[in-house]
Every structure is written in structure tokens, then in C-alpha cells.
N, C-alpha and C positions, 0 to 999 in steps of 0.2 A: 303644684297647687299655690294658688295665688294669694292664698290666706292661709296662715298656722295659727290656729288657737293657741298651741302652746306659745309661740313667739307674742301673740297678744297678751296672752296671761301674764308673760313674763315682763312684758313693757309697760304695763301697767304701774305707774309709780307706787311706791309703799305709803308715799306721804298721801295719798288719796285713800287711803284706808283708815279711817278713825275709829278704832276698835278699843273700847275700855275692856280690860279683863273681866270686869264684872259681867259683860254681855255674855260670855260662855260660861263663868262661874255662877252665875246667879242660881241656877237651879240645883246646885249643889254644894255652893260655899257652907251653908248650916251645916251640913254632913261633913263635910272636910275640917272644920272648925272645932266639932264637938266629936271627932271621931276618936281622939285620944282617951277621953272620957268614957266615951261608950263602950270602947275596948276593955277600959279597965273595970268596968261596971260589970262585964259579962265574962270576965277574964275566969279561966276553966271551963266553961260552957259553950256549947254549939251554937246559942242562939244569937241572932245578930238583928239590928233594927232594919237591915234590907238584906235582900238574897245578894246581891252583886253592886260594886260601886261603879256606876256607870250612868251616862245621859244619853238617851236618843234624839238625835237632831233632824227631826222632820220637817221638810218644806220643800216648796215648789222648786221648779228647775231654774235655776239662774240668779237665784237670792243671795249668794255669796256663801254658802255654807262650807265650800272646801277653802276659800280665802279666809275665812273666819278662823278656822281651826288652823291652818297653816299658821296665821299671826299667831297663833298660840306657842309657837316654836321660838318666838322673841323671847319668852319668858320663862317657859318650861321645857323641860324634855321631851320631845313629841315623836314617834312611832306612828308613821302613817302608811298606809296601802288604799289602794283602790281596786273593787272587785266587778268587772262588768261581764255580762252574759255574752257569749257570741260562739259562733260554729267553730269547731276544734280546729279545721282549716284555715281559720281567718286569723290575720295578726291584729294586734290591740288599733285601733283606728278611732281619728277624731269623729268619725262617723257614728261611731258607738258611743260616743258621748266624752266631755273633757273633766277631768284629767284622765289621761290614759290608763286604763288597767294594768297592774303589774303583769307582765307576759307571761302566758301559761298559768297563770293561779287560779282562774277557774278550771281550765283543763284538769289540773291535779284533783279538784275535789270531784269532778265530774269521772274522770277515769277511776279514781278509788272508790265511787259507789257503783260504778258498772262492772268493774274487772275484779273485785275485789270482795272480802267477805267482811273488810273491815268496818266497824259502827262510825255511826257519825261522830261520836264521841271522841274515837280514835283518830278518826282524820283531822279534826280540828286541835287536838291535842298534840299530834305528830308536827303540824304546822307550825303552832305556836311555839312548842319546844324547840323546833329547828330554828325559827324567825330569832327567837331570843339567845340561842346558843351562838348562832353565826354572829350577832350584833356584839354579844359579849366577847368574843374572839376578835372581831374587830376593833372595837376599842380597846381593848387591853394591849394594842400595840402603841397606843398613846399614852403619854407619861401625864399631862396635865389635863385638867377639867376643861379649860379652854380647847383644847385641841380634839379632845372627844366630843364637844359641842359641835366643832366645827366639820367633823365627819358627819354627826345628825343632820347640818343643816343641809349638807352635800345631798342627802338622801331625800329632802324634799323641796329641793331647788328646782322644781317645775319651769321649766321653759330658760334656765340659767345653763352655764357651763358644769355646774357640778353634777346635774341630773344625769349625766353621764355614766356616774356610779350607780345608779339605782337599778337598772336593769340587770348589771352582772352580778349585784348583790343579791338580788330575788333569783337567779337563776342558782346560784350555791344554796339559798334556803331550800328550794324545792327539792334540789338533789338530797339534801339533808332530810328533809321531811320523807320523802320516798322510802329512805332507808329505815327511819323509825318507823314508818307504816309498815313494811314487811317484817321488822323484826319484832313489832310489839302485836301483830295481827293474831299470831298463834298463842301467845301467852294471855292476850285479854281475855279470852274466851275462858279459860279457867280461874284467874283472879279477880275478874269482874271490873267494872266501868270505873269504879273508884281508883283502883290501881292503875287504870291507864292514864289517868291525869297526874297521879303521883309518878310513876315512871317518866312520863314525857317533860313536866314540869316542874318538879321540885329543884332539881340542881338548876335548870335554866334560869327559873324566876329568882332564885338567890344568888347566882352568877352575874346575871344582868343589874340585880338590884346594887350589886356592889359597885359595878362600874358607873351606873348612873346616879347613885348618890352623891359623889362629888360634883357632877354636874347640876344636879338640881340645887345643890349650895353654892354653887359659883354663880348661877343664875339669880338666885334669890340676893345674893350680894348685888348683883348688878341692879336689880328693881327693888331693894328693900323697902323704900319710902311707899312705894305703891302697894307692894304686899301687906307692910303694916297699916295703912289705910283701911285695907279690905279687912285686918283681922286674920289673916292667913299666916300659919306659922313656918309652912312650907308647903310648896306647889306640890302635886302628884307629876309622876310620870304619865303623860295622857297617851292612849293607845287607839289610834281612830280608823275603822274599818268604813272607808265610804262605798256607798252603794251596797251596804252590808247584806241586803235581801238577795241578791246575786249569788250570795254564798250557798243559797238552797239548792240542792240537787234531789228532786224528788225520784223515788224510787217505788217502783210497785210492789205491794205487799207490807208496806211499811205504814204506822200509824201517820194520821196528818202531823201531829207534833213531834216527831220523830226526825229533825233534821237538822242541819249543821248550825242555823243560827240561834235554836235552842241550846245545842251543844256549846257553843261559844259562850252563852250566858251558863251554863253549867261550868265550864271551864273557869269562867271568872269568879264564879262562888268558892271555887276550890281556891283560886288565887288570894281570895279575901280570907280563907282560913288560914293558908299560909301566913299572911301579913300579921295573923292574929297571934301564931305560934312563934314567928321569928321578927326580929327586928331589921325590917327592909323598907323600901321606899312604897309609896303607895301606887298602884298601877290602877289608873282611872279610864274606864272602858268608853269611848266615844262610837255610837251607831249612826251613822248619816245614811238618810234616805231621799230621795225626790220624789217622795209619797208614793212610789210605785208601790214599795212594801208599806206602807202606813199600816194597812190592817195587821200586817207581821209583827209590827213593831208596837203596835197600840192595840192590845187585847183585853178584855175582861180579867181579872185575877182569875177567877175560877176556869178559866181556860188558858193559863200558862202551862209550859211543858213541862214543868217540874212541880212535884208536890211542895217541894220546900218554899218554890216560887210563891205559891197559893196563898201562904202563911204570912209572907212580908208584904210591906207596904212598898208599893212602886215607885220609884224616883220619876220627878216630873220630866216631861217631854218638851224640850227646849224649842219653840215655835218661833220666837222674837229676831228673825234674821232681816237680813239689808233691804230696806225700800227708801232709797235716796241717800239713806244714812252713809254709805260708803264712799260719798262725793264730799271733796273738802272745799269744791267751790262750783259756783254754776255759771255756764255760758251766757255771755250777754247777746242781746238781740242788735241786730244793725238797724232793723225798723220793726213795726207791728208786723209786716208782712212775713217776718221770720219764723211765726210761729208755726208756719206749717213745713218748715224745713226738718228733714229726717235728725240732721245734727243736733237742733234744739228739742226734738219728742225725744230723742233716746236718752236725753239727759235726766228723764224722770223716770221711776220705777226702779226695776231689778239692776243691778251692774251688767247683767248679761248683755243688755242691749250696747252698752258702750264698746263692748268687744269685737262687736260684728261688723263685716267688711260692708261700705256703704253699698257697693255695686249689687248684692244679694241679701241686701237688708231685710227689705219686706217679703222676700220668698222664703227666708228664714222665720221671720217672726208668723206669718200664715201657718209655716211647716209645724211650728211650735204650738201653736194654737189648737192645729187642727189634729194633735197627737200624733203626728208622723203619719197620718193616713190620709186618703182620698176625701173629699169633702161629700157628705151625705145630708140632705135635709131631712131624711126620716129618723136620722139617729137624736133621739131625744137628750142624752146628755151634752152633745156637740151644741144642738139648739139651745138647750139652756144655758150654757156658758158663753154664747155668744150674746144673748140678750144679756145675762147676769154680768158680764163685761162691763158693758154698756151702762146699765141702770143701777149698778150696784147693789144687787141682790146679794143678801146673806141667807144662808141655810143651816139652822141647827135642828137635828132630827127630833121626833119625839122621843120620852123617855118612857111612856107607858101607853096601855090601851092597845091601839090596833098592831100587832107585831108583825103582819105581813107589810104594812106602811112603813113601819119602822125599817125593816128590810130595805124595801125599794129606796126609802131617803137615804139610806146607808150606802149602797150600790152607787146612787147619784153621786153622792159626795165624795166618794172614795174613787170614782172614775174622774170626777172633775178635777180634783187636786194631783190626780196621777197623769192624765194626759193633757189636760187644756189649761194648765198654768194659773189655775186657781190658788189662793193664798190660805194655808191653814192658818187660823186664827186663834184656837182654842183647841184642848184636850178636854172634856168635860167628864169626870169621875172617870178617866182612863178608859172611856169606851166610847163615847162619840165625839165625832169630829165637827167642828163648826167651822166653815169655810165662808172667806169674803172676797170680795171683789173690789181693791183699793185701787185708786186714782192709779192707771198706768195708760198713758196716752198711746203708747205704741199697741200694746193690744186692743183697745179702745179702736183705734184707725182700723188696724187689722180685720177685727170682727166687722166692722163697718162694711169694708171693703168687699168681704166675703158676703154678707149680706146683700149687698147691692148687686154684687156680680158674677157670684159663683154659677157654674154650670152644673146640671143636672149627670147624673153617671154617664147616661146615654150621650153627653155631649152637647145636647140643647137644652137651651135656657128654661127655666121655669117662666111662666106669666109674671111680671115686675122682676125680671133675674128670678132669684131664689128667695125673695122676700115673704111672698106670700105662703110658700111652703114652710119656711121656716116658722113663721108666725102660727099657722096651722099646726105644726107639731109641739110647738111649744105649749099651744092651749090644748090640746088634745092629750099629749103624754105627760107634759111636764105638771101643768097646774094642778090635775088631781094628785099628783103624787106629794105635792106639796101641802096638801090638806085643805080643807073646806073653809078655814079662815084666813086664807091667804088674801082673799080679796076685800076683806073686811077691816074695821079700825085702821091700826097702823100701816097694816101691809097695802090697804086701799090706796094709798099714795102711790103704789107704784103704777098704777094704772095712768095717773097724770102724767108721769116721767114716759111711761109708755107711748102716751099721745106725742109728748115734745120731741121725742126722740124719732117719731114717724114724719112730723113735720120738718125736722130738720132733714132725713134724709130726701124728704119729695123734693128739697131745694136742690140736693146733690144730684139725684137721678139723672136729668136732662145734660149736666155737665160731666157725668161719668159716659153717656152714650155718646157725646160730641167727642171724646178720646182726642180733647185738644191736648192734655200733658198727661204726668204720671197720675194713675188713680189714686193712689195713697194720698198725695198732695192735694189732690181735689178733695176728698175726705176730710182731710185737716183743714182746710182753707176758712178763713173767717166769712161770713154771709151777712148780707144786709138785714138789719132789722126787720125792716116793710115785707122782704120776701119770706122771711120765715113767718111772720103774722099772716100773710096770705095763705101759706100752706096749712096754718093751724086752726083757722076759722073763718067764715064767710060773713064779712060787715056790712050793715047797710050803708048808705051814701053818708049819712051823718056821723056813723061811728068811725068810718074811713078816714074822713075828714077831720075829726077830733084827733084821732092818733097822728096822721100824718103832719097836723100843724104841731103837735106837742114835739114829734123828733125834730121837724125843722126848727124851731125855737132854741131847742138844745144844741142842735149844730150851729147855729147862728151864734150862740152863746160860746161856744168854742171857738168860731171861725175869729171872733172878736179878741177873745184873749190871745188866741196865737198871733194875732196881729199887732195886739200891743206889746207881746213879750219878743217878739222877733227882733233880732239883733240888726237884720239889714233892713227892718223898717217895713217890708213887703207885706201884704196881706195873704192870709189865706183864701185859696180859689174857691168862689162860689161853686153850685152845683154844674157840674160838667158829666152828661153823661157818657162823653166818650172814654174816660177812664175813671172808674169809681174810686179806684186805690189813690187817686189824686185828691178826691175831694173829701171834705169832712162830712163823715155819716156816723150812724149808728151802727156799730158792727158785733154780732154775736161769735162766740167763739166755744163751742160746747161739744166736744165728741163723745163724754159720758157724764156721768153724775157719781158724786160722792155724798157721804153724809155728815152731818155734824152730829158730835155724840152728846152736846149739850144746847139748851136754849140761849139764844143771845139777844141783848137788847140794842145793840149797835155794831156796827162794822164798818172796817177803815177801806178807804180807796185803794190802798197799798194791797191789803188783802184781796181785794176784787180783781186787781191789776195781775197778782200772782194766779189768781184761779183762771184768768182770762186767757193768759200766756199758757196755761197748763191744758187748756180744754176742757175745763169741768165745770159744770153747775153743781149748786148746791143744795141738797135735800135736807131741810131744818129737822132738827130733833124732835121727836112727838113729843106736843104738848105746847111747841112755839106757839104765840099768841097770833093771831091775825094772817099767817100765811104759812105754806108748806114749804116752800122754796124758793129760791132765786137765781137768776141766770144773769151773769157778769154782762155788761154792756162797754165797750169802748167807743167813745164819741172822738174821732178823729181823723186822721188820713192814715191808711196803711202803709203809704211811702214815706211816712213822717221819720227823718234821719235820727238816729240816736248816737252820740258821741260817747267814745271809751272815757271812763274816769280819768285817765292819763294822757289824753290827747289834747296837746298844746297847739299844734298848727292844723288849722282847717283848710281844707280846699274851699275854691270858689261856690263849688255845690253844696258845700256842708256848713254854711256860714249859719243857718236857721238851725242847725242840730241842736236838740236838747240832750240832756242826762235820762237814761230810760227812766228813773225814778220819779221825773216829774210826770211821767205818762199817767201816774196814778190820780191825778188832779182831773183827768179826762174820763176818769171810771163813774159810771151809775151802774145801775140795776133794774131788771124788771123781776115782778116777783108773782108767783101763782097760789091759788088755794083751788083744792078739788073738794067738792061735795057732790055727794047724791043727792040731786034735787028734780022737782018736776018742772019747776018755771025758773026761769033765769032770774038773777040777782037785781033787784030794783036798785036805782041811783042811790038812793039814801044809804043802802048797805054798803053798796060798793065803796062811797065816799067816807067810810067811817075811817078815821086816821089809824086806827089800830091795824087796818088791814093793807096799810102802805109798806110795812116790810119794818126791818130795824133801822134805826136812825144812822146815817150816813156821815162820818166823821171826817174831819181835816185830813188831808193828805201830811205823810211824815215831811214832805220836802216843803210845806208851807211854813214849817218853823224858821227855816231859813230866807223866806220871802216876805217876813212881816215888814222889813224897813221899806219896802215896795208897794204896800198894798195900803188902802186907808183902814180905817177901823172897820168900817161895815165888811169890807171883804174878808178882812183877816178872822173875822168872827164865825163865818158860815165858810161850809166847803162850796166848791165852784158850781159843782152841781148838787140836784137833790134827787131821788130816786124816782126813775121814768114811771114807774108805778103810779106816784100821785098825779101824774100827767094824765093817766089813763083811766082815772078813777071815775070820769064821767061817762066812760064809753064801756061799760060793763056789757059783755055779751056771753051768748050761750054758744056751746057745740052740741047738738044733738039732744038738747034739751037736758043734759047729764052732767057735764063739766063745765065750770066757769074759770075760764083763765083770764088774769087780767094782764 
């Protein structure tokens, strides 16, 4: 195998993972801080504030759930295992996902369900009891808390030398679990399920608590300042079940809520009762899922598998996982041309992208986006997600009224975050899932490539590749599900983004058909503003002249500035059609959209440069005066060289290189506004200053250039929004939308 995800996982430097303990403890820190008072207030009674002490961590694939949990092992005792479903004859493989499943773990529950009369409660109790007893025995061989901790670390050392201890350890656990299963199968039928947990767990929990108590205290001493700042007296022992929904082995004739995951919850309720009776460490349950089992982990209270659970307040579901936050630094660009390079694109979004090999990068990205299935333009969920990833669509299901529509929406949501990499943004009332499509260039480029080039099932391409069929499926099958109000009010802005996306794709289609280079890099490559506008709308001769003159004037302004600031004294090239990259021009780079949460009155060129590099256009917040959104525009040469911050000696062809931060001085934007109108906007309306968009501020680098600039230049940015240059050229497309 040319690439090992395990070695990649291990090779990622820990310093790249910037994780504060509050990131994982926030959902439960209040309960932890007040747990001692809570226990004292109900001493002698069976009532607790919560059914169990645990946190469900539910999020899309590749967002850093596992690494986040493994980072906890630096600060608190961690017991971790991974469950993945596979055929009994198969070995654990990276094809089933990563981290690898504990060998034969799924088979244990599968065999126990199919070949014995053991209840789900007994299966789970036997396994946890064997796990805790085996670990307690291993830890007892070490005398110091630090040595006990180092043994725990070895079991979680994925990709490192210590990981070799993991499989032998769990093999021993499973042998003990099978013995417990056989020993307790006959007695459980006569003594009842309560004694199943007592027989398997009571002594095991007590013994392991005595072994891990010193480890917990030793770790607390190592991180005392951090814990005290959080108000945590002692950390818990975390017990993590990764891909926990795979524990469920269905069996005919059993009720829908009689499964191993609910039994795991019952077991933890029993452990909570033990903690109430005994002076032992706190065992905190972590249930991880890649949304495959979101519906299992996030259920209404009245559908909980236990009557006790229905009477308790559910603990929050943790969804706030890594998007760009697991990186300690950002890669630098050699030139603006580098924005289409896969090494640059994968630096944004989920940590998964940075671990993939370059040779098969786009193949894997599309594989993940399609849910590991063949492309089907008739699949409504797939078509919805392709469009949503590019247009930043958010879907929150209705909570009342049409129950059939609610069911359709919930199915769409669950399947979206399950199979197509959408992000779970919020869990509403512990019943509804709000999903979003945050800015993620890799998925946006992959979605565009699929839309523009995907073949049909019979191998023949649809007219205009798959594009028309995808849009037809989205219109006919998805929009009705989204509700009748989707195209009005705030949601009506979606149609403007749709038109802008189509214009961008229309520029790309001939380039893709020419097959001159890698399709993904073509989709991600910047395009000339004029080429985009030609696809967006048909202008009369006067309008075309006005816009071309405005763009030319802005480009000439940049040429003059580059000439003055060039160390070599050479002037920037004037227009040369033989190589547009070498000429100063107005360039767009937006593969997708994102939305601002609040209205703004001004915007910095540095932020526009960041958005342009990321390939994102901005949808303004609802109620933003004047405009509905902006598209960043870079005015300059795509071949312009950037020098590294520590670069002292320049080559001959790098004399005119500039710091990347100075590229912000060459940023401007165009704005759009969408209105349902019968007639085109008048020149007076179009010239309203309020419709020009937010004020463009000075670039950050200008603070260091005041000594080189006169007073007039230092008081205003180099460029103003291009929208103001277009105000006299208002035009309509199909007498319906007005885009300036």
C-alpha cells in the first residue's frame, strides 16, 4: 500500500492540534463542577439530574472527533476503542475507516446475538466488565501513577510504536468477555437484568477506579493551573466508544429499542449508581459517531429506550468540531496562481484533507462526497448536497404542522450529514438537526467537477454533462421538500447565488471539455471578470463599453502602482493576450459561497484577499442595506511572485516579488442585489450610494507605507469597490434579476 492512513495519523505533529480542554468539556463541565453538590442533595435516593454521565459527539467524517478525544489523554485518563461493522471473514482495514476497529470486537456482539440467548444488557455488561478487569490487572503490575499512565498511552498510540500493545490487549479482553457471557447467561434469566450489571460491573468498576484514581490525581497535578482556571476539582476518567452505533446488531423478534447501544446507556446508569454509593472515580462516557447513527444518538425523550431515561434531562450533544481550527499555521502562496493548487485547497476545512495522498486526492474527495456510491443524478439527497455545498444552503426542519413534510426533511438531513459530508450545526430540542455547508473549498471543487462532468449510469453523458439533470432533480424533488417559503424573503437570495454559480460554471465548461489539464485544477482556477460577466448577462454596446472602461481604468491604476513600487524599476506589462496570467487584469475566484452572520458597514481588503484565496463569495446577512452579497476581485497579475517573510536573498527573477500581505492592496469587489421586478432598475436607482456596498478600508500593510506615500494616498485605499464603476451600467437578466 503506497499510503498508510495510520502512519499519516501518527505523523501529524501534536503541535498542529490546538485544543483547549474546554472544547470537549464545555457540554459537561457544569455537571462535573456541581456533581458533588448534586450527589449530596439526593443522598439516599435513586433520583439523579441525568440518566447517565456522558456526552455524544456527533459530526461529519474527517472533522477531528477521534484526534480531539485522543488529545484528552494528555490531561485525563482515557479508555478508547473503535467499533466498525464488517463481514465476519474480513480483517480490520483502512477501507472500513480510520482509526482501525479493535479486531473481532464487532464479531463478539454479532456472535453473541446470533448464537446465544444472551440479552443485549448481558452482552454489554460482560464486555465492559472484562475490559475493566483486564485493564485493572495490567495496571496493577505498575507501582507508580506515571507508569500506569504510560501504559494507558500505549493503548491509544495510533500509528506509534505503543499501538502494538492494543490488539493483544483487546484479544485478551474478548476471551474474558466470552467466558463472562457463558457464565452469566443461565443465571441472568432467573436473577433479572439488574443483577446482570451488578454481577459483571460492580467489582470491575471498583477495582479499576482504585487503579485510575492515582493516575487522575497525577495528571491533575501536571495541569493544575489549567484545571483550576476551568473550575474543575478533578478530571473524570473518559471512556470512549468511537463509531458507537456499530455496536447495534439487529435481531428479528426484538423490539426496536432493545439493542446494544441502549444497553450501554443502561450500563452507565448503573455505574452512576455505583459512584453514588461508593467513593470512586467518575467514569464519563463519550459516544462518537460520524452521523451515520445521528438518529440513534439524538432521539426525542419519549423515544428513549429506558423509562428512567425518559424522565431525565438529556445531556447536550457536542457538535463544535474542527474546521480550520486544528492548524497552527497557514501555508504561504508563491503567487496568486497557487490558489488552485491542491496543496493550498486542502489547507481549508476539515483536518481530513491534509492527511490524504496527493496522487488520489480528488478521487477520495469525490468518493467521500458521493457517500461511497456511484453518481446518480436522480438521487435527490445527492443533488441537494452538491448544490448546497456550493451555495451555502442551511436546512432546519419544521417543528409543527405538516408531519409528512417534517419526516421528508428529517430524512434529507440525516442522509445528508450521514453520507455527503454536511456539517451538523445544531441539535434543536434534542430532536431536530440543523445542517450547514460551511466554506470548504475541497468539497466545493469536487461538487463542481461532478456537476460539470459526471456520466450517467449507462456511461453516456447527459446534455451539458450531468448539469441539467442535477438541476432538474434539485428543482423537482428537493425544492418541494424544502417548503413553499423557500423562494421568498431571505431564501429568495438563493436564486441569485444560483445564477452566479451557473455563470461561473459556464466559463469553466469549455475549458473542461478541452481536457488540457487536471479537471479539478481547472474548476478551481481564477477567471477573468469580463468572461464571467459575459456569461451572466447580455449587455448592449453602451453597457459593455462602460464596464470594460471601468475595469481597464482600475487595472491601469494597479499597473502604475506596481511600476512605482517595483524595486527593479520595470513597469508592469500592458495587456498581452498571449498570456493573461502575465498581465494585470481583474480576476474572480469563487468556487462557493458563505454567509455572514451579521450586517457590516465596511470591509477590509485583507479580508477580501483571504476570501479570494479561499475561493469564497459572501452572502450578506438578511437586512444588509443596499446589497445582498459581494464577490472579491483581485486586480493584478496571477504570476506575481510572493516572497517568504524570511527570504533574504532573491534570485534575479524574484527581484520584483512582494510580500503576500501587500496583495490585499490590490483587492476590490463587485456586489449584487436580487429583486423580483418587472422592469429593469433605473440609472437613478442604480446610482444610489447605498447600493455600492460596504466601505472599503485601508489594507493592513498601508500602516507601514505611510512614509512612502503622500497624505492624499494614505487617507484612502488604493481601490474603491468596482460596483461604483458599474452603477451607470445597470442591466437586467430576463427582466427578473438585477445584478450590478
